Backbone as a printed PyTorch tensor [residue, N CA C, xyz], in Angstrom:
tensor([[[62.8470, 17.8120, 56.0270],
         [63.4000, 19.2050, 56.2130],
         [63.3830, 19.7250, 54.7460]],

        [[62.7470, 21.0280, 54.2170],
         [62.8830, 21.3330, 53.0520],
         [64.2030, 22.2440, 52.7770]],

        [[64.9070, 22.0510, 51.4810],
         [65.9730, 22.5780, 51.3540],
         [65.7630, 24.1490, 51.1130]],

        [[65.9800, 25.2550, 51.8110],
         [65.9460, 26.4840, 51.5050],
         [67.1270, 27.2280, 50.7620]],

        [[66.7890, 28.3690, 50.3760],
         [68.2110, 29.0490, 49.9590],
         [69.2290, 29.2680, 50.9340]],

        [[68.8400, 29.8900, 52.0950],
         [69.4740, 29.9130, 53.2820],
         [70.8400, 28.5980, 53.5710]],

        [[69.6950, 27.6850, 53.8750],
         [70.2770, 26.2620, 53.9510],
         [71.5050, 25.9160, 52.7570]],

        [[71.0680, 25.9620, 51.6370],
         [72.1360, 26.0930, 50.5130],
         [73.1230, 26.6910, 50.5760]],

        [[72.7310, 28.0860, 51.1390],
         [74.0190, 29.0970, 50.9420],
         [74.7750, 28.4990, 52.2880]],

        [[74.6160, 28.0160, 53.1150],
         [75.3580, 27.8490, 54.5080],
         [76.3080, 26.3000, 53.7500]],

        [[75.3270, 25.4050, 53.2460],
         [75.9220, 24.3880, 52.5300],
         [77.3100, 24.8850, 51.9820]],

        [[77.0440, 26.1660, 51.1790],
         [78.1440, 26.6170, 50.2350],
         [79.1940, 26.7840, 50.9530]],

        [[78.7870, 27.7040, 52.0080],
         [80.1410, 28.0350, 52.8720],
         [81.1330, 26.8130, 53.3970]],

        [[80.5150, 25.9640, 53.8250],
         [81.3520, 24.8150, 54.3530],
         [81.8810, 23.8290, 53.4340]],

        [[80.8870, 23.5730, 52.4720],
         [81.2880, 22.4860, 51.5180],
         [81.7570, 23.0240, 50.0440]],

        [[81.4280, 24.1480, 49.7870],
         [82.1770, 24.8640, 48.5140],
         [82.4560, 26.3570, 48.8150]],

        [[83.7340, 26.6910, 49.5360],
         [84.1890, 27.7980, 50.1270],
         [84.5480, 28.5340, 49.2000]],

        [[84.7650, 28.0340, 47.7930],
         [85.3780, 28.8910, 46.5830],
         [84.3210, 29.8870, 45.9080]],

        [[83.0460, 28.9240, 46.0230],
         [81.7510, 29.6330, 45.2390],
         [81.3590, 30.6670, 46.4380]],

        [[81.0100, 30.7550, 47.7570],
         [80.8110, 31.3440, 48.7140],
         [81.4170, 32.6410, 48.5980]],

        [[83.1250, 32.4120, 48.7810],
         [83.6240, 33.6650, 49.0950],
         [83.8280, 34.4590, 47.6140]],

        [[83.1990, 33.9490, 46.4310],
         [83.0920, 34.7680, 45.1120],
         [81.6890, 35.3100, 45.0040]],

        [[80.9190, 35.1140, 46.1920],
         [79.5730, 35.6900, 46.0090],
         [78.7690, 34.9410, 45.5540]],

        [[79.0500, 33.6730, 45.0380],
         [77.4750, 32.7980, 44.6040],
         [76.6400, 32.7440, 45.3010]],

        [[75.1100, 32.9730, 45.1860],
         [74.2100, 32.6990, 46.3120],
         [73.0680, 32.2330, 45.7610]],

        [[72.2700, 31.2780, 46.2820],
         [71.1060, 30.8150, 45.9270],
         [70.0130, 32.0940, 46.1630]],

        [[68.9680, 32.2400, 45.1900],
         [68.3780, 33.3020, 45.8300],
         [66.4980, 32.7010, 45.7750]],

        [[66.6380, 31.9790, 44.9680],
         [64.9930, 31.2220, 45.2150],
         [65.2050, 29.7710, 44.6540]],

        [[64.5720, 28.8680, 45.2380],
         [64.3460, 27.5680, 44.7630],
         [62.5650, 27.2030, 44.7710]],

        [[62.4390, 26.1180, 43.7560],
         [61.4840, 25.6510, 43.7020],
         [61.4710, 24.0970, 42.9400]],

        [[60.2550, 23.5110, 43.0990],
         [60.6010, 22.1210, 42.3980],
         [60.9400, 22.4490, 41.0310]],

        [[60.5120, 23.2290, 40.1340],
         [61.2890, 23.3560, 38.9320],
         [61.8250, 24.5100, 38.2880]],

        [[62.2260, 25.1820, 39.8360],
         [62.9710, 26.4360, 38.9830],
         [63.9430, 26.8210, 40.4340]],

        [[65.2000, 27.2590, 39.8580],
         [65.9350, 27.9250, 40.8610],
         [66.9480, 28.9040, 39.9330]],

        [[67.3040, 29.8920, 41.0390],
         [67.8240, 31.3630, 40.5590],
         [68.9440, 31.2690, 41.7920]],

        [[70.1470, 31.5500, 41.0100],
         [71.1670, 31.8990, 41.6620],
         [71.7990, 33.4940, 41.2490]],

        [[72.4390, 33.7710, 41.9080],
         [72.9660, 35.1370, 41.8300],
         [74.6880, 35.3670, 41.6930]],

        [[75.1920, 36.1220, 40.9910],
         [76.6290, 36.7530, 41.4120],
         [76.9090, 38.0020, 41.1370]],

        [[77.5570, 38.9230, 41.8730],
         [77.8170, 40.2550, 41.3940],
         [79.3260, 40.5260, 41.4410]],

        [[79.4710, 41.2880, 40.1740],
         [80.8730, 41.7710, 39.9510],
         [81.4920, 42.1890, 40.9600]],

        [[82.7330, 41.6510, 41.2230],
         [83.4680, 41.9990, 42.6610],
         [84.7410, 41.8260, 42.0820]],

        [[85.8470, 42.4190, 42.8220],
         [87.4360, 42.6850, 42.7360],
         [87.6850, 41.0440, 42.8560]],

        [[87.1940, 40.2910, 43.5860],
         [87.5340, 38.8630, 44.0260],
         [87.1700, 37.7250, 42.8500]],

        [[86.3210, 38.3070, 41.9860],
         [85.6710, 37.1420, 41.0960],
         [85.7910, 37.8800, 39.5210]],

        [[86.6470, 38.7320, 39.3840],
         [86.7460, 39.2120, 38.1900],
         [88.2190, 39.1330, 37.3020]],

        [[88.0740, 38.6500, 36.1910],
         [88.8710, 38.5170, 35.3040],
         [89.8260, 39.8910, 35.1510]],

        [[90.9820, 39.7640, 34.0590],
         [91.2760, 41.0100, 33.5890],
         [90.9800, 42.0970, 32.7530]],

        [[89.8030, 41.4180, 32.0750],
         [88.8200, 42.7480, 31.5410],
         [87.8620, 43.2190, 32.0790]],

        [[87.6150, 43.0790, 33.5320],
         [86.9260, 43.8140, 34.4370],
         [85.4700, 43.3310, 34.4760]],

        [[85.4450, 42.0270, 33.9380],
         [84.0400, 41.4340, 34.2380],
         [84.2450, 40.1830, 35.0310]],

        [[83.0510, 39.4600, 35.2600],
         [83.1380, 38.0450, 36.1950],
         [83.8750, 36.9480, 35.3350]],

        [[84.7550, 36.6530, 36.2040],
         [85.1070, 35.2980, 35.4470],
         [84.6780, 33.9370, 35.0680]],

        [[84.6560, 33.8090, 33.7560],
         [84.2020, 32.6500, 33.4140],
         [83.7320, 31.4560, 34.3160]],

        [[84.8120, 31.0950, 34.9900],
         [84.4840, 29.8660, 36.1360],
         [83.7470, 30.4090, 37.3650]],

        [[83.5880, 31.6260, 37.5990],
         [82.4990, 31.9320, 38.5950],
         [81.1850, 31.7830, 38.1530]],

        [[80.9590, 32.4070, 36.6370],
         [79.8180, 32.2260, 36.3360],
         [79.0140, 30.7910, 36.0820]],

        [[80.4750, 30.0020, 35.8140],
         [80.0450, 28.7160, 35.7170],
         [79.4930, 27.9880, 37.1260]],

        [[80.4110, 28.4330, 38.4060],
         [79.8820, 28.0670, 39.3910],
         [78.1720, 28.4450, 39.6750]],

        [[78.0170, 29.5990, 39.4530],
         [76.4690, 29.8590, 39.6380],
         [75.6760, 29.0910, 38.6500]],

        [[76.0120, 29.2500, 37.1770],
         [75.1480, 28.4270, 36.6800],
         [74.8680, 27.1340, 37.0800]],

        [[75.8990, 26.4640, 37.4670],
         [75.7410, 24.7500, 37.9530],
         [74.9570, 24.8260, 39.3590]],

        [[75.2890, 25.5870, 39.8270],
         [74.4120, 25.6300, 41.2530],
         [72.7310, 25.7970, 40.9670]],

        [[72.6540, 26.7730, 40.0130],
         [71.1380, 26.6960, 40.0570],
         [70.5120, 25.5450, 39.3150]],

        [[71.4190, 24.6970, 38.7540],
         [70.9780, 23.2630, 38.1320],
         [70.8920, 22.2390, 39.5490]],

        [[72.4440, 22.2190, 40.0580],
         [72.7210, 21.0110, 40.8710],
         [71.6900, 21.5800, 42.4140]],

        [[71.2940, 22.3920, 42.7800],
         [70.4490, 22.3970, 43.9850],
         [69.0380, 21.7630, 43.6200]],

        [[68.6150, 21.7710, 42.3250],
         [67.3720, 21.2860, 42.2840],
         [67.5940, 19.6670, 42.1990]],

        [[68.7670, 19.3880, 41.3400],
         [69.1800, 17.6110, 41.8390],
         [69.0750, 17.4860, 43.4080]],

        [[69.6760, 18.0430, 44.0300],
         [69.8110, 17.7760, 45.5050],
         [68.5080, 17.6710, 45.9880]],

        [[67.3630, 18.9610, 45.6770],
         [66.2180, 18.7340, 46.2880],
         [65.4450, 17.3400, 45.8230]],

        [[65.5820, 17.2010, 44.1550],
         [64.9650, 16.0190, 43.8010],
         [65.2110, 14.7800, 44.5650]],

        [[66.7300, 14.7430, 44.9490],
         [67.4110, 13.4280, 45.4910],
         [66.7260, 13.3900, 46.8930]],

        [[66.5070, 14.3690, 47.3550],
         [66.1410, 14.4060, 48.9300],
         [64.4320, 14.0260, 49.0500]],

        [[63.8450, 14.8150, 48.0480],
         [62.5560, 14.3200, 47.9840],
         [62.2410, 12.7920, 47.7950]],

        [[63.3740, 12.0330, 47.1060],
         [62.9730, 10.8240, 46.5260],
         [63.4070,  9.7830, 47.8230]],

        [[63.7550, 10.1810, 48.8640],
         [64.2970,  9.2810, 49.9590],
         [65.0240,  7.9490, 49.5160]],

        [[65.9550,  8.2590, 48.5590],
         [66.4710,  7.1160, 47.9260],
         [68.2500,  7.6630, 48.2910]],

        [[69.3520,  6.6860, 48.2660],
         [70.4010,  7.0820, 48.2960],
         [71.0530,  6.9190, 46.7350]],

        [[71.2040,  8.4250, 46.6050],
         [71.5150,  8.4210, 45.0020],
         [72.6740,  9.5770, 45.1750]],

        [[73.4280,  8.9790, 44.0250],
         [74.7570,  9.8730, 43.4570],
         [74.7060, 11.0560, 42.4080]],

        [[75.0980, 11.6800, 42.5570],
         [74.9030, 12.5640, 41.3860],
         [76.1370, 13.3000, 41.0220]],

        [[76.3120, 13.3990, 39.7600],
         [78.1010, 14.1530, 39.2180],
         [77.4500, 14.8850, 37.7460]],

        [[78.4800, 15.7360, 37.4240],
         [78.2120, 16.4080, 36.0940],
         [79.1100, 15.5940, 35.2220]],

        [[78.8660, 14.9590, 34.2280],
         [79.5780, 14.5170, 33.3760],
         [80.4670, 15.1800, 32.1990]],

        [[79.1000, 16.1820, 31.7800],
         [79.6120, 17.1380, 30.6640],
         [79.3320, 18.5860, 30.9690]],

        [[79.4810, 19.6400, 30.3300],
         [78.9060, 20.6030, 30.2160],
         [79.3410, 21.9640, 29.1690]],

        [[78.4820, 22.5560, 28.3920],
         [78.4650, 23.4870, 27.5110],
         [78.2320, 24.9150, 28.1090]],

        [[79.3780, 25.7050, 27.2760],
         [79.0770, 27.1770, 27.8950],
         [79.0200, 27.9860, 26.4020]],

        [[78.1740, 29.2610, 26.7270],
         [78.3960, 29.9580, 25.5080],
         [78.3070, 31.7500, 26.1650]],

        [[79.2310, 32.6900, 25.9080],
         [79.1950, 33.6820, 26.1850],
         [78.7610, 34.6290, 25.2360]],

        [[77.7840, 35.4700, 25.6140],
         [77.6240, 36.6550, 24.7550],
         [77.5210, 37.8970, 25.1290]],

        [[78.2780, 38.4840, 26.0810],
         [78.0680, 39.8330, 26.6660],
         [78.9410, 39.8390, 28.0150]],

        [[79.7220, 40.7290, 28.2540],
         [80.6520, 40.7300, 29.4040],
         [79.7280, 40.6550, 30.5620]],

        [[79.9260, 39.8600, 31.4950],
         [79.0780, 40.2230, 32.7770],
         [79.3730, 40.6690, 33.8440]],

        [[79.2320, 41.9880, 34.0900],
         [79.0710, 42.9980, 34.7570],
         [77.8920, 43.1350, 35.9740]],

        [[78.1390, 43.9270, 36.9650],
         [77.1260, 44.3160, 37.6860],
         [76.3800, 42.8930, 38.4230]],

        [[75.0990, 42.7470, 38.7130],
         [74.5900, 41.5070, 39.0440],
         [74.3560, 40.8970, 38.1140]],

        [[74.6960, 39.3040, 38.1790],
         [74.1790, 38.3370, 37.0490],
         [73.1540, 37.6080, 37.7170]],

        [[72.0330, 37.1370, 37.2870],
         [70.9550, 36.1310, 38.1710],
         [70.8160, 34.7850, 36.7220]],

        [[71.5610, 33.7490, 37.1180],
         [71.2980, 32.4930, 36.5500],
         [70.1140, 32.0200, 36.8850]],

        [[69.3940, 31.4980, 36.1180],
         [68.2080, 30.5350, 36.2590],
         [68.1170, 29.4400, 35.4860]],

        [[67.5030, 28.3240, 36.0190],
         [67.3500, 27.0100, 35.6040],
         [65.6940, 26.8280, 35.9240]],

        [[65.2730, 26.3480, 34.7220],
         [63.7910, 25.9210, 34.8260],
         [63.3040, 24.2870, 34.4470]],

        [[64.4330, 23.5470, 34.6330],
         [64.6560, 22.1510, 34.2350],
         [64.5010, 21.3900, 35.2100]],

        [[63.4350, 21.7270, 36.4260],
         [63.2130, 20.6240, 37.5570],
         [62.8240, 19.3930, 37.4740]],

        [[61.7630, 19.5320, 36.3900],
         [60.7160, 18.4170, 35.9780],
         [61.6470, 17.4710, 35.3130]],

        [[62.8100, 17.6620, 34.3190],
         [63.5500, 17.0290, 33.8160],
         [64.4870, 16.0850, 34.7280]],

        [[65.2210, 16.8890, 35.9160],
         [65.7530, 15.5370, 36.7570],
         [65.0550, 14.9200, 37.4920]],

        [[63.8840, 15.0670, 37.9380],
         [62.7880, 14.6320, 38.6120],
         [62.1470, 13.1920, 37.7630]],

        [[62.4940, 13.1410, 36.5030],
         [62.2060, 12.1500, 35.8470],
         [63.0320, 11.4490, 35.5310]],

        [[64.4380, 11.7420, 35.3250],
         [65.5490, 10.9770, 35.4310],
         [65.8090, 10.1080, 36.6310]],

        [[65.2350, 11.0870, 37.7550],
         [65.8990, 10.2940, 39.2130],
         [64.5650,  8.9620, 39.2840]],

        [[63.3370,  9.1110, 39.0360],
         [62.2050,  8.1180, 38.7740],
         [62.7290,  7.0500, 37.8560]],

        [[63.3040,  7.3670, 36.8240],
         [63.6080,  6.4260, 35.8210],
         [65.1950,  5.4300, 36.6320]],

        [[66.1500,  6.3900, 37.2340],
         [66.9410,  5.5570, 37.4260],
         [66.5700,  4.6500, 38.9850]],

        [[65.5270,  5.1380, 39.6710],
         [64.7960,  4.0580, 40.7350],
         [64.2790,  3.2010, 40.3180]],

        [[63.2570,  3.3310, 39.1210],
         [62.6300,  2.1720, 38.5260],
         [63.2240,  1.2740, 38.2790]],

        [[64.3810,  1.7100, 37.2080],
         [65.3480,  0.9780, 36.2670],
         [66.5160,  0.2550, 36.9760]],

        [[67.0120,  0.8060, 38.1270],
         [68.1630,  0.3270, 38.8210],
         [69.3510,  0.8290, 37.8900]],

        [[69.3340,  1.6140, 36.7230],
         [70.4070,  2.1310, 36.2130],
         [70.7420,  3.7000, 36.1760]],

        [[71.8070,  3.9830, 36.0490],
         [72.1830,  5.1620, 36.2750],
         [71.6800,  6.0840, 34.8560]],

        [[71.1160,  7.2280, 34.8650],
         [70.3610,  8.1810, 33.9710],
         [71.2820,  9.4810, 33.9760]],

        [[71.2470, 10.0570, 32.8500],
         [71.7600, 11.4080, 32.3890],
         [70.6130, 12.4370, 32.2950]],

        [[70.8260, 13.6450, 32.1320],
         [70.0150, 14.4120, 32.2070],
         [70.5850, 16.0550, 31.9570]],

        [[70.3150, 16.4270, 30.7270],
         [70.8250, 17.8500, 30.5570],
         [69.8170, 18.9650, 30.8890]],

        [[70.7350, 19.8750, 31.6620],
         [69.8260, 20.9600, 32.2800],
         [70.5520, 22.1340, 31.9560]],

        [[69.8150, 23.1430, 31.3230],
         [70.3290, 24.4520, 31.3090],
         [70.0250, 25.6710, 32.2940]],

        [[71.0670, 26.7630, 32.1300],
         [70.6560, 27.6170, 33.1710],
         [71.3670, 29.0520, 32.1740]],

        [[70.3960, 30.1440, 31.9570],
         [70.7460, 31.2820, 31.4790],
         [71.2560, 32.4120, 32.4380]],

        [[72.2300, 33.1980, 32.1700],
         [72.5430, 34.0410, 33.0840],
         [72.1350, 35.2960, 32.2090]],

        [[71.7260, 36.3280, 32.9350],
         [71.1060, 37.6350, 32.5830],
         [71.6570, 38.8010, 33.4250]],

        [[71.8400, 40.0460, 32.8500],
         [72.0490, 41.1170, 33.5460],
         [70.9570, 41.9010, 33.7700]],

        [[71.3080, 43.0090, 34.8710],
         [70.0690, 43.6600, 35.5070],
         [69.1040, 44.5770, 34.0810]],

        [[69.5480, 44.6710, 33.1620],
         [68.8520, 44.8920, 31.9680],
         [67.7960, 44.1570, 31.2980]],

        [[68.4790, 42.6060, 31.6690],
         [67.5580, 41.4470, 31.1210],
         [68.2050, 41.1280, 30.0170]],

        [[69.5280, 41.4140, 29.1340],
         [70.3270, 40.9710, 28.3460],
         [71.0890, 39.6490, 28.9010]],

        [[70.9000, 39.0150, 27.8400],
         [71.7380, 37.4010, 28.1050],
         [73.0140, 37.8500, 27.9090]],

        [[73.8670, 37.1050, 29.3280],
         [75.1980, 37.3400, 29.2940],
         [75.8320, 35.8090, 28.8230]],

        [[75.1260, 34.7800, 29.5300],
         [75.9260, 33.7360, 29.2180],
         [74.6430, 32.2440, 29.3190]],

        [[75.2810, 31.4260, 28.8260],
         [74.0900, 30.1480, 28.7210],
         [75.1910, 28.8390, 29.0690]],

        [[75.0000, 27.7950, 30.0670],
         [75.3550, 26.9050, 30.6200],
         [74.3470, 25.9480, 30.3270]],

        [[75.1120, 24.5250, 29.6560],
         [74.3180, 23.4750, 29.9370],
         [75.1670, 22.4030, 30.8600]],

        [[74.7580, 21.5400, 31.4330],
         [74.9410, 20.7760, 32.5480],
         [74.3220, 19.1980, 32.0580]],

        [[75.3030, 18.0200, 31.9640],
         [75.1620, 17.0190, 31.7720],
         [74.9120, 16.4090, 33.1190]],

        [[73.8710, 15.8440, 34.1510],
         [73.9940, 15.2610, 35.2940],
         [73.7610, 13.8410, 35.1020]],

        [[74.3280, 13.1560, 36.0720],
         [74.4590, 11.6560, 35.7470],
         [73.8750, 11.5900, 37.4550]],

        [[72.9690, 10.7090, 37.2990],
         [72.1490, 10.2700, 38.8450],
         [72.3770,  8.5970, 39.0270]],

        [[72.4570,  7.8730, 39.6320],
         [72.5860,  6.5620, 40.0810],
         [72.5020,  6.3700, 41.1980]],

        [[71.2640,  5.2860, 41.4950],
         [71.3510,  4.3470, 42.8980],
         [72.5820,  3.9120, 43.3260]],

        [[72.9900,  4.1280, 44.6840],
         [73.7570,  3.7300, 45.3420],
         [73.4710,  2.3690, 46.2700]],

        [[74.6250,  1.4830, 45.9700],
         [74.4600,  0.0550, 46.4370],
         [75.1470, -0.3500, 47.3400]]])
């Protein structure tokens, strides 16, 4: 069974309700790329009338984490995943609809294959960029994912 945007969004509703309620959604996912979106609304705004940084972080993390989930599923192995570190840079107020895109699917696949072959945990930094409807960069998030075979 392949993970689709609708399946991941349903997963959000039941397992990450704060992301779902604030409007974070997966728009597209493939082996190497995932796009998520969030629209500025009353429930996800900060006092400066833009999207709160933590909501941007949820959308950005999902664009990386969804590909981690897909790669783990495709490996047919029992593998744990966890964010060990993250970095964020904000360059513009997040207003309107923001699309976060990560193109690092191959990096996590390589880390998972190394974890399987070596039996040791691996780390992988994945980057997600958030852009507004004009294409302007709003924020950049980097997440250090750890993957490890469960025993």
